[in-house]
C-alpha positions as CSV (number, residue, x, y, z in Angstrom):
1,M,-19.3,40.7,69.2
2,H,-19.2,38.2,72.0
3,K,-22.9,37.4,71.6
4,L,-22.7,37.0,67.8
5,L,-19.8,34.6,68.0
6,S,-21.6,32.5,70.6
7,E,-24.8,32.3,68.5
8,K,-22.8,31.5,65.3
9,H,-20.6,28.7,66.6
10,G,-22.9,27.0,69.0
11,H,-21.0,25.0,71.7
12,R,-18.0,27.4,71.8
13,E,-16.7,29.7,74.6
14,S,-15.7,33.2,73.7
15,V,-13.9,35.7,75.9
16,A,-13.9,39.4,75.1
17,T,-11.0,41.6,76.3
18,G,-10.7,45.2,75.1
19,T,-11.0,45.4,71.4
20,H,-10.1,41.7,70.8
21,C,-12.1,38.5,71.2
22,K,-10.8,35.0,71.4
23,E,-13.1,32.0,70.9
24,F,-12.6,28.3,71.4
25,Q,-14.8,25.2,71.4
26,N,-16.3,23.8,74.5
27,C,-14.0,20.9,75.3
28,Q,-16.5,18.3,76.4
29,P,-16.5,15.5,73.9
30,V,-19.5,13.2,73.7
31,S,-19.1,9.5,74.4
32,G,-19.2,7.3,71.4
33,S,-16.0,7.1,69.3
34,L,-12.6,5.9,70.5
35,Y,-11.3,9.4,70.9
36,E,-14.3,10.5,72.9
37,R,-14.2,7.5,75.3
38,E,-10.5,8.2,76.0
39,A,-11.2,11.9,76.6
40,N,-14.0,11.0,79.0
41,R,-11.8,8.7,80.9
42,L,-9.2,11.4,81.3
43,W,-11.7,13.9,82.4
44,D,-13.1,11.5,85.0
45,Q,-9.7,11.1,86.5
46,K,-9.4,14.9,86.8
47,T,-6.0,15.0,85.2
48,S,-4.3,18.1,84.2
49,P,-4.3,19.3,80.5
50,N,-0.7,18.4,80.2
51,A,-1.6,14.7,80.9
52,I,-3.8,14.4,77.9
53,P,-1.8,12.8,75.1
54,S,-1.6,14.6,71.8
55,S,-2.3,11.4,69.9
56,I,-6.0,11.5,71.0
57,F,-6.5,14.7,69.0
58,S,-4.4,14.1,65.9
59,K,-6.0,16.5,63.4
60,K,-4.6,20.0,63.1
61,I,-6.6,23.1,62.0
62,P,-4.5,26.1,60.8
63,L,-4.9,29.4,62.6
64,H,-7.8,31.6,61.4
65,E,-6.8,34.3,59.0
66,G,-7.8,37.8,60.0
67,N,-6.7,41.1,61.5
68,I,-6.2,39.7,65.1
69,D,-2.9,40.5,66.8
70,L,-1.4,37.2,67.8
71,S,0.8,38.8,70.5
72,Q,-2.2,40.3,72.2
73,V,-4.1,37.0,71.9
74,N,-1.2,35.1,73.6
75,S,-1.0,37.8,76.4
76,H,-4.7,37.1,77.2
77,E,-4.3,33.3,77.5
78,N,-3.4,33.4,81.2
79,I,-6.5,35.6,81.9
80,M,-8.7,33.1,80.1
81,D,-7.2,30.2,81.9
82,K,-7.9,31.9,85.2
83,L,-11.5,32.7,84.2
84,L,-12.3,29.2,83.1
85,S,-10.6,27.6,86.1
86,E,-12.8,29.7,88.4
87,K,-15.9,28.8,86.3
88,H,-15.2,25.0,86.7
89,G,-14.5,25.0,90.4
90,G,-11.1,26.3,91.4
91,G,-9.1,23.0,91.8
92,E,-10.1,21.7,88.3
93,S,-8.1,23.0,85.4
94,V,-9.5,23.4,81.9
95,A,-7.6,22.9,78.6
96,T,-7.1,26.2,76.9
97,G,-4.8,27.7,74.2
98,T,-3.1,25.2,72.0
99,Q,-4.6,22.2,73.8
100,C,-8.1,23.5,73.3
101,K,-7.4,24.0,69.7
102,E,-6.3,20.4,69.4
103,I,-9.6,19.4,71.0
104,Q,-11.4,21.6,68.5
105,N,-9.7,19.8,65.7
106,C,-11.4,16.5,66.5
107,Q,-14.8,18.4,66.3
108,P,-17.0,16.3,68.5
109,V,-20.7,17.1,68.0
110,S,-22.2,17.9,71.4
111,G,-25.8,17.9,70.5
112,S,-28.8,15.6,70.3
113,L,-28.5,11.9,69.5
114,Y,-29.8,12.6,66.0
115,E,-27.0,15.1,65.3
116,R,-24.3,12.8,66.7
117,E,-25.6,9.9,64.5
118,A,-25.8,12.1,61.5
119,D,-22.2,13.3,62.1
120,R,-21.0,9.7,62.5
121,L,-22.7,8.8,59.2
122,L,-20.5,11.4,57.4
123,D,-17.2,10.3,58.9
124,G,-14.8,9.0,56.3
125,L,-16.6,10.6,53.3
126,G,-14.3,13.6,52.9
127,P,-13.4,17.0,54.4
128,R,-16.2,19.0,56.0
129,F,-17.5,22.4,54.8
130,I,-16.7,24.7,57.8
131,D,-18.7,27.7,56.4
132,W,-22.0,25.8,56.6
133,W,-24.8,28.2,57.3
134,M,-27.5,25.8,58.5
135,H,-27.9,23.3,61.4
136,K,-25.2,20.8,62.4
137,P,-23.6,18.4,61.5
138,L,-21.2,20.0,59.0
139,P,-21.7,18.5,55.5
140,V,-18.9,17.2,53.3
141,D,-17.4,19.7,50.9
142,A,-17.8,18.1,47.5
143,D,-15.5,20.6,45.8
144,L,-12.5,19.2,47.7
145,L,-13.1,15.7,46.6
146,P,-11.1,14.4,43.6
147,E,-12.5,15.3,40.2
148,V,-11.5,12.1,38.4
149,I,-11.0,8.6,39.9
150,T,-9.0,6.1,37.9
151,G,-11.1,3.0,37.0
152,F,-14.4,4.5,38.3
153,R,-17.5,2.8,36.8
154,P,-21.2,3.1,37.6
155,P,-22.1,0.4,40.2
156,F,-23.5,-3.0,39.4
157,R,-27.3,-3.1,40.0
158,L,-29.7,-6.0,40.3
159,C,-33.3,-6.0,41.5
160,P,-34.4,-8.4,44.2
161,P,-36.7,-11.3,43.2
162,R,-40.3,-10.3,42.4
163,A,-39.4,-6.6,42.6
164,R,-39.3,-3.8,40.0
165,A,-36.7,-1.0,39.6
166,K,-39.5,1.4,38.5
167,M,-40.7,3.7,41.3
168,T,-44.4,4.4,41.9
169,D,-45.7,8.0,42.4
170,N,-46.7,7.3,46.0
171,K,-43.2,5.9,46.8
172,L,-41.6,9.0,45.3
173,T,-43.8,11.3,47.2
174,H,-43.1,9.5,50.5
175,L,-39.4,9.7,49.9
176,R,-39.5,13.4,49.1
177,K,-41.4,14.0,52.4
178,L,-38.8,11.8,54.2
179,A,-35.9,13.8,52.8
180,Q,-37.2,17.1,54.1
181,S,-36.2,16.4,57.7
182,L,-32.8,14.8,56.8
183,P,-29.5,16.7,57.3
184,T,-27.5,17.9,54.4
185,H,-24.8,15.4,53.5
186,F,-22.8,17.2,50.8
187,V,-22.3,20.8,49.6
188,L,-21.5,21.2,45.9
189,G,-20.3,24.2,43.8
190,R,-19.0,22.8,40.5
191,N,-21.0,21.4,37.6
192,R,-18.7,18.8,36.1
193,K,-16.1,16.2,37.1
194,L,-18.0,14.7,40.0
195,Q,-16.5,11.2,40.2
196,G,-15.2,11.8,43.7
197,L,-18.6,12.9,44.9
198,A,-20.2,10.0,43.1
199,A,-17.9,7.6,45.0
200,A,-18.8,9.2,48.3
201,I,-22.5,9.0,47.5
202,L,-22.2,5.3,46.8
203,K,-20.4,4.8,50.1
204,L,-23.1,6.8,51.9
205,W,-25.9,4.7,50.2
206,E,-24.6,1.7,52.0
207,K,-25.9,3.2,55.3
208,S,-28.6,5.6,54.1
209,L,-31.3,5.4,51.4
210,I,-31.1,9.1,50.4
211,A,-28.3,11.5,49.6
212,K,-29.0,15.2,50.1
213,I,-26.8,17.6,48.3
214,A,-26.9,21.4,48.8
215,V,-25.8,23.9,46.1
216,K,-23.4,26.5,47.4
217,Y,-24.6,30.1,47.5
218,G,-22.8,32.9,45.7
219,I,-20.8,30.8,43.2
220,P,-21.3,32.0,39.6
221,N,-22.3,29.7,36.7
222,T,-23.8,26.9,38.8
223,N,-26.2,24.7,36.9
224,N,-28.2,22.3,39.1
225,E,-29.6,20.5,36.1
226,E,-26.1,19.7,34.8
227,M,-25.0,18.6,38.3
228,A,-28.1,16.3,38.7
229,N,-27.7,14.7,35.3
230,E,-24.0,13.9,35.8
231,L,-24.6,12.5,39.3
232,K,-27.5,10.4,38.0
233,W,-25.4,9.0,35.2
234,L,-22.4,8.3,37.5
235,T,-24.4,6.7,40.4
236,G,-27.4,5.3,38.6
237,G,-29.8,6.6,41.3
238,V,-33.2,8.1,41.1
239,L,-33.6,11.9,41.2
240,L,-36.2,12.8,43.8
241,L,-35.8,16.6,43.8
242,R,-33.8,19.3,41.9
243,N,-33.9,23.0,42.4
244,K,-31.5,25.9,42.9
245,Y,-31.0,25.0,46.6
246,F,-30.9,21.1,46.8
247,I,-30.4,18.0,44.8
248,I,-31.8,14.8,46.4
249,L,-30.9,11.3,45.0
250,Y,-32.5,8.0,46.0
251,R,-30.3,4.9,45.7
252,G,-33.0,2.9,43.9
253,N,-34.7,-0.4,44.4
254,D,-31.9,-2.2,42.5
255,F,-29.0,-0.8,44.4
256,L,-26.5,-3.3,45.8
257,P,-23.8,-2.5,48.4
258,N,-20.3,-3.1,47.3
259,W,-19.8,-6.4,49.2
260,V,-23.1,-7.8,47.9
261,A,-22.3,-6.9,44.3
262,N,-18.9,-8.6,44.7
263,L,-20.5,-11.7,46.1
264,I,-23.0,-11.8,43.2
265,K,-20.2,-11.4,40.6
266,E,-18.2,-14.2,42.2
267,R,-21.3,-16.5,42.3
268,E,-21.9,-15.8,38.6
269,M,-18.3,-16.6,37.7
270,E,-18.5,-19.8,39.7
271,L,-21.8,-20.9,38.0
272,K,-20.2,-20.2,34.6
273,S,-17.2,-22.3,35.5
274,F,-19.6,-25.2,36.6
275,Q,-21.5,-24.9,33.3
276,L,-18.3,-25.1,31.3
277,E,-17.2,-28.2,33.3
278,E,-20.6,-29.8,32.8
279,E,-20.5,-29.1,29.0
280,G,-17.0,-30.5,28.8
281,A,-18.0,-33.7,30.6
282,R,-21.1,-34.1,28.4
283,I,-18.9,-33.8,25.2
284,G,-16.5,-36.3,26.6
285,A,-19.3,-38.8,27.4
286,V,-20.7,-38.5,23.8
287,E,-17.3,-39.1,22.3
288,A,-16.7,-42.2,24.6
289,F,-19.7,-44.1,23.2
290,P,-19.6,-45.7,19.7
291,A,-21.7,-44.3,16.9
292,V,-25.2,-45.6,16.6
293,D,-26.0,-48.0,13.7
294,E,-27.5,-46.1,10.7
295,S,-30.0,-48.8,10.1
296,L,-31.7,-48.0,13.5
297,K,-32.2,-44.4,12.5
298,D,-34.1,-45.3,9.3
299,S,-36.3,-47.9,10.9
300,T,-39.1,-45.5,11.9
301,T,-40.4,-42.0,10.9
302,S,-42.5,-41.4,14.0
303,G,-42.2,-37.9,15.3
304,T,-40.1,-36.6,12.3
305,L,-40.7,-33.8,9.8
306,S,-41.4,-36.3,7.0
307,E,-44.3,-37.8,9.0
308,F,-45.8,-34.3,9.4
309,Q,-45.4,-33.6,5.7
310,N,-47.1,-36.9,4.8
311,I,-50.1,-36.1,7.0
312,Q,-50.5,-32.7,5.4
313,K,-50.4,-34.2,1.9
314,E,-52.9,-37.0,2.9
315,F,-55.5,-34.7,4.4
316,G,-55.1,-31.7,2.1
317,Y,-53.7,-29.1,4.6
318,V,-51.3,-27.7,2.0
319,K,-50.1,-24.3,2.7
320,N,-51.1,-21.7,0.1
321,T,-51.6,-18.0,-0.2
322,S,-55.4,-18.2,-0.5
323,V,-55.8,-19.8,2.9
324,E,-53.6,-17.2,4.5
325,V,-55.6,-14.4,3.0
326,E,-58.9,-16.0,4.2
327,V,-57.6,-16.4,7.7
328,R,-56.4,-12.8,7.8
329,L,-59.7,-11.5,6.5
330,E,-61.7,-13.6,8.9
331,A,-59.6,-12.4,11.9
332,E,-60.1,-8.8,10.7
333,K,-63.8,-9.3,10.4
334,E,-64.1,-10.7,13.9
335,T,-62.1,-7.7,15.2
336,L,-64.4,-5.2,13.5
337,E,-67.5,-6.9,14.7
338,R,-66.3,-7.0,18.3
339,E,-65.4,-3.3,18.1
340,L,-68.8,-2.5,16.5
341,R,-70.6,-4.2,19.4
342,K,-68.5,-2.3,21.9
343,Q,-69.2,1.1,20.3
344,E,-72.9,0.3,20.0
345,H,-73.0,-0.6,23.8
346,K,-71.3,2.7,24.6
347,A,-73.8,4.6,22.4
348,F,-76.7,2.9,24.2
349,I,-75.3,4.0,27.6
350,L,-74.9,7.6,26.3
351,K,-78.5,7.6,25.1
352,K,-79.8,6.5,28.5
353,K,-77.8,9.2,30.2
354,I,-79.3,11.8,27.8
355,E,-82.8,10.6,28.6
356,K,-82.1,10.8,32.3
357,S,-80.7,14.3,32.1
358,A,-83.6,15.4,29.9
359,R,-86.1,14.2,32.6
360,E,-84.2,16.2,35.3
361,L,-84.2,19.3,33.1
362,S,-87.9,19.0,32.4
363,K,-88.7,18.8,36.2
364,L,-86.8,22.1,36.7
365,S,-88.4,23.7,33.7
366,T,-91.9,22.9,34.8
367,S,-91.3,24.7,38.1
368,W,-90.3,27.9,36.2
369,M,-93.0,29.9,34.5
370,P,-91.6,33.0,32.8
371,A,-93.8,36.1,32.9
372,D,-95.6,37.4,29.8
373,Q,-94.5,40.8,28.5
374,D,-96.8,43.7,29.2
375,G,-98.4,44.9,26.0
376,D,-98.9,48.5,27.3
377,L,-95.3,49.7,27.4
378,E,-94.1,53.3,27.7
379,I,-92.8,54.8,24.5
380,L,-89.3,56.3,24.5
381,T,-88.1,58.7,21.8
382,K,-84.7,58.1,20.0
383,E,-83.1,61.0,22.0
384,E,-84.3,59.5,25.3
385,R,-83.0,56.1,24.3
386,E,-79.6,57.5,23.3
387,C,-79.4,59.5,26.5
388,F,-80.2,56.5,28.7
389,R,-77.8,54.3,26.7
390,K,-74.9,56.7,27.3
391,I,-75.8,57.0,31.0
392,G,-75.9,53.2,31.4
393,L,-72.6,52.6,29.7
394,K,-70.8,55.1,31.9
395,M,-72.1,53.6,35.1
396,D,-69.7,51.9,37.4
397,C,-72.4,50.0,39.3
398,C,-73.7,47.1,37.4
399,L,-75.3,43.7,37.8
400,V,-73.4,40.6,36.5
401,L,-75.2,37.5,35.3
402,G,-73.3,34.2,35.9
403,R,-74.0,30.7,34.7
404,R,-77.3,30.5,36.6
405,G,-78.9,33.0,34.4
406,V,-82.0,34.8,35.5
407,F,-83.4,33.7,38.9
408,D,-85.1,35.4,41.9
409,G,-81.8,36.7,43.4
410,V,-81.1,38.6,40.1
411,M,-84.5,40.2,40.2
412,E,-83.9,41.3,43.9
413,G,-80.6,42.9,42.9
414,L,-82.3,44.6,39.9
415,F,-85.0,46.2,42.1
416,Q,-82.3,47.3,44.6
417,H,-80.5,49.2,41.9
418,W,-83.7,50.8,40.7
419,K,-84.3,52.0,44.2
420,H,-81.6,54.6,43.8
421,R,-81.1,54.8,39.9
422,E,-83.4,55.0,36.9
423,V,-81.1,53.0,34.6
424,L,-79.5,49.7,35.2
425,K,-76.5,48.0,33.4
426,V,-76.6,44.2,33.3
427,I,-73.4,42.4,32.1
428,T,-73.8,38.9,30.7
429,M,-70.9,36.6,29.7
430,Q,-73.0,34.7,27.0
431,R,-71.2,34.5,23.6
432,V,-74.0,33.7,21.3
433,F,-75.9,37.0,20.5
434,R,-79.2,35.1,20.1
435,Q,-78.9,34.0,23.8
436,V,-78.1,37.6,24.8
437,I,-81.2,38.9,23.2
438,Y,-83.3,36.2,24.9
439,T,-81.9,37.1,28.3
440,A,-82.6,40.8,27.7
441,K,-86.2,40.1,26.7
442,L,-86.6,37.9,29.8
443,L,-85.3,40.6,32.1
444,E,-87.6,43.1,30.5
445,A,-90.6,40.9,31.0
446,E,-89.8,39.8,34.5
447,S,-89.0,43.3,35.8
448,G,-91.6,45.3,33.9
449,G,-88.9,47.8,32.8
450,I,-88.0,49.0,29.3
451,L,-85.1,47.6,27.3
452,V,-83.0,50.5,26.0
453,S,-80.1,48.8,24.2
454,V,-77.8,45.8,24.0
455,D,-74.1,46.7,23.4
456,K,-70.9,44.7,23.0
457,I,-68.2,45.7,25.6
458,K,-64.9,44.3,26.7
459,E,-66.4,42.1,29.5
460,G,-69.2,40.7,27.4
461,H,-72.5,42.2,26.5
462,A,-74.2,45.1,28.4
463,I,-78.0,45.2,28.7
464,I,-79.3,48.7,29.5
465,I,-82.8,48.6,31.1
466,F,-84.8,51.7,32.1
467,R,-87.2,51.3,35.0
468,G,-89.9,53.6,33.5
469,K,-91.3,57.0,34.1
470,N,-94.1,55.9,36.3
471,Y,-92.1,53.3,38.3
472,R,-93.2,52.5,41.8
473,R,-91.5,50.0,44.0
474,S,-93.8,47.1,44.8
475,S,-94.2,46.1,48.4
476,K,-95.1,42.6,47.4
477,P,-92.4,39.9,47.2
478,I,-91.0,38.8,44.0
479,A,-93.0,36.2,42.0
480,K,-92.4,32.7,43.0
481,S,-92.5,31.5,39.5
482,L,-88.7,32.0,39.2
483,L,-86.1,29.5,40.2
484,N,-84.1,30.0,43.4
485,K,-80.3,30.0,43.4
486,K,-79.9,26.3,43.9
487,E,-82.4,25.3,41.3
488,A,-80.9,27.7,38.8
489,L,-77.5,26.1,39.2
490,Q,-78.9,22.6,38.8
491,R,-80.7,23.7,35.6
492,S,-77.4,25.2,34.2
493,L,-75.5,22.0,35.0
494,E,-78.1,19.8,33.4
495,M,-78.1,21.9,30.2
496,Q,-74.3,21.7,30.1
497,R,-74.5,17.9,30.7
498,I,-77.0,17.4,27.9
499,G,-74.9,19.4,25.5
500,S,-71.7,17.4,26.3
501,L,-73.6,14.0,26.1
502,K,-75.1,14.9,22.7
503,F,-71.7,15.9,21.4
504,F,-70.2,12.6,22.5
505,A,-73.1,10.6,21.2
506,Y,-72.6,12.3,17.8
507,Q,-69.0,11.3,17.8
508,R,-69.9,7.7,18.8
509,Q,-72.4,7.5,16.0
510,Q,-69.9,8.7,13.4
511,M,-67.5,6.0,14.6
512,I,-70.2,3.3,14.4
513,S,-71.0,4.4,10.8
514,G,-67.3,4.1,9.9
515,L,-67.0,0.6,11.4
516,K,-70.1,-0.5,9.5
517,L,-68.7,0.8,6.3
518,K,-65.4,-1.1,6.8
519,L,-67.2,-4.3,7.8
520,T,-69.4,-4.1,4.6
521,N,-66.3,-3.7,2.4
522,L,-64.6,-6.6,4.2
523,K,-67.5,-8.9,3.6
524,R,-67.6,-8.0,-0.1
525,E,-63.9,-8.9,-0.3
526,I,-64.4,-12.2,1.5
527,D,-67.3,-13.1,-0.9
528,H,-65.2,-12.2,-3.9
529,I,-62.4,-14.6,-2.8
530,E,-65.0,-17.4,-2.2
531,I,-66.4,-16.9,-5.7
532,E,-62.9,-17.0,-7.3
533,K,-62.2,-20.2,-5.3
534,Q,-65.3,-21.9,-6.6
């Protein structure tokens, strides 16, 4: 029990006596805050526990609920005082009992600098979640924050000059990696009415870019999607991550702290007031001058609408419907011609790629000389074929053909099977039956065996080949006319590439034909309008 309490509560002392155990926090505050500096000064002066003023530790934590007998705990206080005084050097006294509880109430984080700074970051955001199951500091319990805040509104947002509010994928990935090592700021258990949490997040964003919220374990009907959507709407932040464990929000590129937003609003109100004053002064100046003589206004038409209309009438640029139609048709014609040239250029590039791939495939095909089928084959009766077929289909050992097809490695595997068995089952994944028959004939010719049957199975097609009654394993190596494994893969890739390029070339040709047809119809329409105009 003593060991479990020490591991669970970190910097706490626990003393076991009989069947009871009393624990208290190590009363050594870390320097930093006002309370901590005062406590350090008192410890340096080696004053007694009674000399420490109670104002330094103002918070009060209620007694822990449980089955501990308080009378027995009080009876053991003297024993613990004696033990701790002996531990710290006899003459020095250590605060215990009620005074140690008061020191525990201030909860100084005696850890690394990172933990102390993270704890200081959460000060003033709300009550802490004391049942936190992960590393310190203790996060803020969001369920104890107010559900509704009167007059709460989403914050005012404004992007800096030459900046965008939209986040790039690389920036989002960087922020997600950065948030992994951050401590948890809040712990949340309810789905709705999160205005208090939103206000705390906005206050946290003034010091930190990211707010990390953990979802409480064991609470029924928690919906992290509903939580994230409401927080995103209330704060206006960017959702970095959402799952059943964490919700991570980024404040956004357009986030403004509260004091900056107030300054901007005041500046805008000031500019509006200046504009109103300037407009009022301008109106007053116009009214102060006498009206201009009407004869001066009619003295010239330079730069007026009447001058523009006179020029149009003189040179014949009168707006009519026929001119608008002609301009629209000419613009559409130029667009179609430009698109046609673009598609023809792409079709030319595809044609060159097909020619290059065909040359590569011809080089590989010339190095492969398939063997001719032997004319003097053994004859099998129908009963023998049916027997070999059933034996081959029941065999568990088989040879699988991949995308490389038939090459020297396949033939080596085939002869290894025939070393121990008379019948071989070859499984091919080809879908077209014509290609399956071609592969079966090729295997029969290259191996010198007898093709028994080709059957459709669940995995693909099964090719059953019998080695022959007078089979003798050859001591010579396999014929070098077949491709090796690397060349077979290159041949398969080139065949696939040619098929894809031909398909895309066909689509491109169909598009070119459609553009030519549209362009022809458009030219006919333009010619018809010109004839009517004449």
